[in-house]
C-alpha positions as CSV (number, residue, x, y, z in Angstrom):
1,M,61.8,-82.2,-95.2
2,R,61.7,-84.7,-98.0
3,I,61.2,-83.3,-101.5
4,F,60.3,-85.7,-104.2
5,I,61.0,-84.7,-107.8
6,Q,58.9,-86.8,-110.2
7,L,60.8,-87.4,-113.5
8,D,58.5,-89.8,-115.3
9,D,56.3,-87.1,-116.8
10,V,54.1,-87.1,-119.9
11,Y,55.0,-83.5,-120.7
12,V,58.8,-83.8,-120.6
13,P,60.3,-85.7,-123.6
14,N,63.6,-86.6,-122.0
15,L,65.9,-86.0,-119.0
16,P,68.6,-84.0,-120.8
17,I,66.1,-81.2,-121.3
18,L,65.6,-81.2,-117.5
19,E,69.3,-81.5,-116.6
20,P,70.0,-77.8,-116.1
21,I,66.8,-77.3,-114.1
22,L,67.7,-80.2,-111.9
23,L,71.1,-78.8,-111.3
24,D,69.5,-75.5,-110.3
25,L,67.1,-77.3,-107.9
26,M,69.9,-79.4,-106.3
27,G,72.3,-76.4,-106.1
28,M,69.8,-74.3,-104.1
29,I,69.4,-77.1,-101.6
30,A,73.1,-77.3,-101.0
31,T,73.4,-73.5,-100.4
32,E,70.2,-73.0,-98.4
33,P,71.2,-71.0,-95.3
34,A,70.5,-72.2,-91.8
35,H,67.1,-71.2,-90.3
36,S,66.3,-70.4,-86.7
37,I,64.4,-73.7,-86.8
38,D,66.6,-76.5,-88.0
39,I,65.1,-77.7,-91.2
40,Q,66.9,-80.3,-93.3
41,H,65.9,-80.8,-97.0
42,K,66.6,-84.0,-98.8
43,I,65.8,-84.5,-102.5
44,Y,64.7,-87.7,-104.1
45,L,64.6,-88.0,-107.9
46,V,61.9,-90.5,-108.6
47,S,61.9,-92.5,-111.9
48,A,61.2,-96.0,-113.1
49,L,64.3,-95.6,-115.4
50,P,67.6,-97.1,-114.2
51,K,69.8,-94.8,-112.1
52,P,72.3,-92.9,-114.3
53,T,75.9,-94.1,-114.1
54,E,77.2,-90.7,-113.0
55,N,77.4,-89.7,-109.4
56,L,74.4,-87.7,-108.1
57,A,74.3,-85.5,-105.0
58,V,70.7,-86.7,-104.4
59,E,68.9,-90.0,-104.1
60,W,67.6,-91.7,-107.2
61,I,64.7,-94.0,-106.4
62,H,62.1,-96.1,-108.1
63,P,58.4,-95.1,-107.6
64,D,57.8,-98.3,-105.7
65,A,60.3,-97.2,-103.0
66,T,58.4,-93.9,-102.2
67,A,55.6,-95.3,-100.0
68,A,57.8,-96.2,-97.0
69,L,59.6,-92.8,-97.2
70,I,56.4,-90.8,-97.3
71,A,54.9,-92.8,-94.4
72,E,57.9,-92.1,-92.2
73,R,57.3,-88.4,-91.8
74,S,54.6,-85.8,-92.7
75,A,56.9,-83.1,-94.0
76,S,57.1,-84.1,-97.7
77,A,56.5,-82.2,-100.9
78,L,56.4,-83.0,-104.6
79,I,57.9,-81.2,-107.6
80,H,56.5,-82.3,-110.9
81,F,56.6,-81.2,-114.5
82,G,53.5,-83.1,-115.7
83,P,50.5,-85.0,-114.3
84,V,51.0,-86.3,-110.8
85,A,51.9,-90.0,-110.6
86,L,49.7,-92.3,-108.5
87,W,52.4,-92.8,-105.9
88,A,52.4,-89.0,-105.2
89,K,48.7,-88.3,-105.0
90,Q,48.7,-87.6,-101.3
91,L,51.6,-85.1,-101.4
92,P,51.3,-81.3,-101.6
93,S,52.4,-80.7,-105.1
94,Y,54.3,-77.8,-106.9
95,F,53.8,-77.9,-110.6
96,I,56.5,-76.5,-112.9
97,P,55.1,-76.6,-116.5
98,L,57.8,-76.8,-119.1
99,T,55.6,-77.5,-122.1
100,I,52.1,-76.8,-123.2
101,P,51.1,-80.0,-124.9
102,H,47.8,-78.9,-126.4
103,R,49.4,-75.9,-128.1
104,T,51.9,-77.7,-130.2
105,G,49.6,-77.7,-133.3
106,Q,50.5,-81.3,-133.9
107,L,47.4,-83.0,-132.3
108,N,44.0,-83.6,-133.8
109,R,41.0,-81.8,-132.2
110,V,40.0,-84.6,-129.9
111,K,43.6,-85.3,-128.6
112,S,44.2,-81.6,-128.2
113,W,41.0,-81.3,-126.1
114,L,42.0,-84.2,-123.9
115,E,45.6,-82.9,-123.4
116,K,44.2,-79.4,-122.5
117,K,41.8,-81.0,-120.0
118,R,44.6,-83.0,-118.4
119,F,46.9,-80.1,-118.3
120,N,44.3,-77.8,-116.7
121,Q,43.5,-80.4,-114.1
122,T,47.2,-80.7,-113.3
123,M,47.4,-77.0,-112.7
124,Q,44.2,-76.8,-110.7
125,R,45.2,-79.7,-108.4
126,A,48.7,-78.3,-107.6
127,K,49.2,-76.5,-104.4
128,K,51.1,-73.9,-106.4
129,V,52.1,-73.6,-110.1
130,L,55.6,-72.2,-110.5
131,A,57.3,-70.4,-113.3
132,L,61.1,-70.5,-113.7
133,D,61.3,-67.7,-116.3
134,E,59.3,-64.8,-117.7
135,W,58.0,-66.7,-120.7
136,H,56.1,-69.1,-118.5
137,A,55.1,-66.4,-116.0
138,Q,53.4,-64.4,-118.8
139,N,52.1,-67.2,-120.8
140,R,49.6,-68.5,-118.3
141,P,47.6,-67.0,-115.4
142,G,47.8,-68.0,-111.8
143,V,51.5,-68.9,-111.6
144,E,54.1,-67.6,-109.1
145,R,57.6,-66.8,-110.0
146,L,60.1,-69.0,-108.3
147,Y,63.5,-67.7,-107.2
148,L,66.0,-70.3,-108.3
149,E,69.7,-69.5,-108.4
150,K,71.1,-70.7,-111.7
151,A,73.8,-73.3,-111.3
152,P,76.6,-73.3,-113.9
153,L,75.7,-75.3,-117.0
154,P,77.9,-78.4,-117.6
155,S,81.1,-77.4,-119.3
156,F,82.3,-79.5,-122.2
157,E,85.9,-79.9,-123.4
158,W,86.7,-80.1,-127.1
159,S,87.3,-83.8,-126.7
160,Q,83.7,-84.2,-125.4
161,L,82.1,-82.1,-128.2
162,A,84.0,-83.7,-131.1
163,P,82.0,-87.0,-130.8
164,V,78.8,-85.0,-130.8
165,R,79.7,-83.3,-134.1
166,S,80.8,-86.7,-135.5
167,A,77.5,-88.2,-134.6
168,L,75.4,-85.4,-135.9
169,T,77.3,-84.1,-139.0
170,D,80.3,-86.4,-139.6
171,G,82.4,-83.8,-137.7
172,N,81.4,-80.7,-139.5
173,Q,80.5,-77.4,-137.9
174,Y,76.8,-76.8,-137.9
175,L,73.9,-74.4,-137.6
176,L,71.3,-75.8,-135.1
177,A,67.7,-74.9,-135.9
178,F,64.7,-75.5,-133.6
179,V,61.7,-75.4,-135.9
180,D,58.3,-76.8,-137.0
181,A,58.4,-78.6,-140.3
182,H,56.5,-75.9,-142.2
183,D,59.3,-73.4,-141.3
184,I,62.1,-75.5,-142.9
185,L,61.8,-74.2,-146.5
186,P,62.7,-70.6,-145.9
187,I,65.7,-71.7,-143.9
188,V,67.0,-74.2,-146.5
189,K,66.6,-71.6,-149.2
190,A,68.9,-69.3,-147.2
191,F,71.2,-72.2,-146.5
192,S,71.5,-72.8,-150.3
193,V,72.6,-69.2,-150.9
194,F,75.1,-69.6,-148.1
195,K,76.5,-72.9,-149.3
196,K,77.0,-71.5,-152.9
197,W,79.0,-68.7,-151.3
198,Q,80.8,-70.7,-148.7
199,L,81.9,-73.8,-150.6
200,S,82.8,-75.7,-147.5
201,T,81.5,-78.3,-145.1
202,M,79.1,-76.4,-142.8
203,S,76.0,-78.4,-142.0
204,L,72.4,-77.6,-140.9
205,V,70.7,-79.6,-138.2
206,F,67.0,-79.3,-137.7
207,V,65.5,-80.3,-134.3
208,L,61.9,-81.3,-134.7
209,D,59.4,-81.6,-131.9
210,T,58.0,-85.1,-132.9
211,D,58.9,-88.0,-135.1
212,A,55.9,-87.1,-137.3
213,E,57.4,-83.6,-137.8
214,K,60.7,-85.2,-138.6
215,E,59.1,-87.4,-141.3
216,K,57.3,-84.4,-142.7
217,A,60.5,-82.5,-142.9
218,A,62.2,-85.4,-144.7
219,N,59.5,-85.3,-147.3
220,L,60.0,-81.6,-147.8
221,L,63.7,-82.1,-148.4
222,L,63.4,-84.8,-151.1
223,G,65.5,-83.6,-154.0
224,Y,67.1,-80.8,-152.1
225,K,70.5,-80.0,-153.6
226,Y,72.4,-79.9,-150.3
227,K,70.5,-82.7,-148.7
228,D,73.7,-84.4,-147.6
229,A,74.6,-81.3,-145.5
230,V,71.2,-81.4,-143.7
231,E,70.4,-83.5,-140.6
232,L,67.0,-84.1,-139.0
233,V,66.8,-85.1,-135.3
234,A,63.9,-85.3,-132.9
235,V,63.8,-83.3,-129.7
236,S,63.3,-86.5,-127.7
237,K,67.0,-87.3,-128.4
238,F,68.2,-83.8,-127.3
239,Q,71.5,-83.4,-125.6
240,L,72.9,-80.2,-124.1
241,E,76.1,-80.9,-126.1
242,W,74.2,-80.2,-129.3
243,I,73.9,-76.5,-128.3
244,A,77.3,-76.2,-126.8
245,A,78.9,-77.5,-130.0
246,A,76.7,-75.4,-132.4
247,Y,78.1,-72.6,-134.5
248,L,74.7,-70.7,-134.4
249,T,71.3,-71.5,-133.2
250,I,68.1,-70.7,-135.1
251,F,64.5,-70.4,-133.7
252,S,61.8,-70.0,-136.4
253,G,59.0,-69.8,-133.8
254,M,58.8,-69.9,-130.0
255,N,57.1,-72.3,-127.6
256,S,57.7,-73.1,-124.0
257,H,60.4,-75.8,-124.4
258,R,62.2,-73.9,-127.2
259,F,62.5,-71.0,-124.7
260,Q,64.5,-73.4,-122.5
261,F,66.8,-74.1,-125.5
262,L,67.1,-70.4,-126.2
263,T,68.2,-69.7,-122.6
264,Y,70.7,-72.6,-122.8
265,S,72.1,-71.2,-126.1
266,M,72.6,-67.8,-124.5
267,R,74.2,-69.2,-121.4
268,Y,76.7,-71.1,-123.6
269,Q,77.3,-67.8,-125.5
270,I,76.1,-69.3,-128.8
271,P,74.7,-66.5,-131.0
272,F,71.1,-67.1,-132.2
273,L,68.8,-66.0,-135.0
274,M,65.1,-65.7,-134.3
275,H,62.1,-65.3,-136.6
276,H,60.1,-62.3,-135.8
277,D,56.8,-63.8,-134.6
278,Q,54.4,-61.3,-133.0
279,A,52.8,-64.0,-130.8
280,A,56.1,-65.1,-129.5
281,A,57.4,-61.5,-129.1
282,N,54.9,-61.0,-126.4
283,F,56.7,-63.4,-124.1
284,I,60.3,-62.7,-124.8
285,A,62.0,-59.6,-123.4
286,T,62.9,-57.2,-126.2
287,K,66.5,-56.8,-124.9
288,M,66.8,-60.6,-124.8
289,A,65.6,-61.0,-128.4
290,E,67.7,-58.1,-129.7
291,A,70.9,-59.5,-128.2
292,G,70.6,-62.0,-131.0
293,E,69.4,-61.3,-134.5
294,Y,65.6,-60.8,-134.7
295,F,64.0,-60.5,-138.1
296,D,61.6,-62.0,-140.7
297,F,62.9,-65.4,-142.0
298,K,60.6,-65.1,-145.1
299,Q,63.4,-63.2,-146.8
300,P,66.0,-65.9,-147.5
301,D,68.6,-63.6,-148.8
302,I,68.7,-61.6,-145.6
303,L,68.9,-64.8,-143.6
304,A,71.7,-66.0,-145.8
305,N,73.6,-62.8,-145.3
306,H,73.5,-63.4,-141.5
307,F,74.9,-66.8,-142.0
308,K,77.7,-65.3,-144.1
309,L,78.4,-62.6,-141.5
310,Y,78.9,-65.0,-138.6
311,Y,81.0,-67.3,-140.8
312,K,83.4,-64.7,-142.1
313,D,83.7,-62.5,-139.0
314,E,84.7,-64.5,-135.9
315,M,85.2,-61.3,-133.9
316,Y,81.6,-60.3,-134.6
317,R,80.4,-63.8,-133.5
318,A,82.4,-63.6,-130.3
319,A,81.1,-60.1,-129.5
320,K,77.5,-61.3,-130.0
321,G,78.3,-64.3,-127.7
322,N,79.3,-61.9,-125.0
323,E,76.3,-59.6,-125.6
324,I,73.8,-62.4,-125.3
325,Q,75.4,-63.8,-122.2
326,K,75.0,-60.4,-120.5
327,A,71.4,-60.2,-121.8
328,I,70.4,-63.6,-120.3
329,Q,72.0,-62.7,-117.0
330,T,70.0,-59.5,-116.9
331,E,66.8,-61.4,-117.7
332,I,67.5,-63.9,-115.0
333,S,68.3,-61.2,-112.4
334,Q,65.1,-59.2,-113.3
335,F,63.0,-62.3,-113.1
336,Q,64.4,-63.3,-109.7
337,Q,63.7,-59.8,-108.3
338,K,60.0,-60.3,-109.2
339,A,59.9,-63.8,-107.6
340,T,57.6,-64.4,-104.7
341,I,58.7,-68.0,-103.8
342,V,62.2,-69.0,-102.8
343,W,63.1,-72.6,-103.3
344,P,63.2,-74.6,-101.0
345,R,62.4,-72.7,-97.9
346,D,58.9,-71.6,-99.0
347,L,57.9,-75.3,-99.5
348,V,58.0,-75.8,-95.7
């Protein structure tokens, strides 16, 4: 069976966000046990982008090369993370939504309506809509949980992370915050308290969802005393190394792609601080949230005290890292027990 994974998607800002998911998908193909009927699965990553320089265990092909492959045999399926491309319209499709574009709060009413319509059409036309985690399973109706063994995340040596720190913060340790622009001020107030106490080079990196949010954040920081210690980056530039090299991660609010980043942070054993948001709380397992620190960011002094605690007590930070790794493994295991579809055998 040929399985085509469409990578040129409107809803996925860049491939590094997808990298761990692709590792999981490819890893399950490699370990799929033999069936009584001999079925061979072959994955094709389809993208108009040039093939990456690193070696891949699967085929990387241009959309123009798919027609001949699809015509050769009838047993083909499509995995996609956004609207189906024209080349794949005839394939049975399995949609894995990773973002909810019309719920970002950053679109005007007309654009939000159009995005919602397109998103709903994509869901309706799919043979199945799949969830890879409990957040997505609970956040939309009609999905099926997909059993997907988690492949190890890429490991990074110190020599690989040092250039990341150099590029982001001139080599300084940093707190990595995934936020909307309107959530920045409570965090920088806490950071100010922390910096006055710390008197060192710790930096704060904000990851914003769009360039417009990044510009809005820059305007909010005009005149900020510790502006030189604050960096603003867009999620479209995201790299896994940002999380692996972080001292702490911070989530002021939760959405579907931030949930991916939260799970990556936990799997890398990077402690996290999360704003108590009742809407987001409905979709995050309590034990998972409590493995980090879960409280109201509108109290800057309390947030600053957490920064201080992690900075001055490395043993506490290490213990929290172990705790959150156990919590995410429990979450993954419980989710997989509920799964009704096993990749890739149930695509046949």
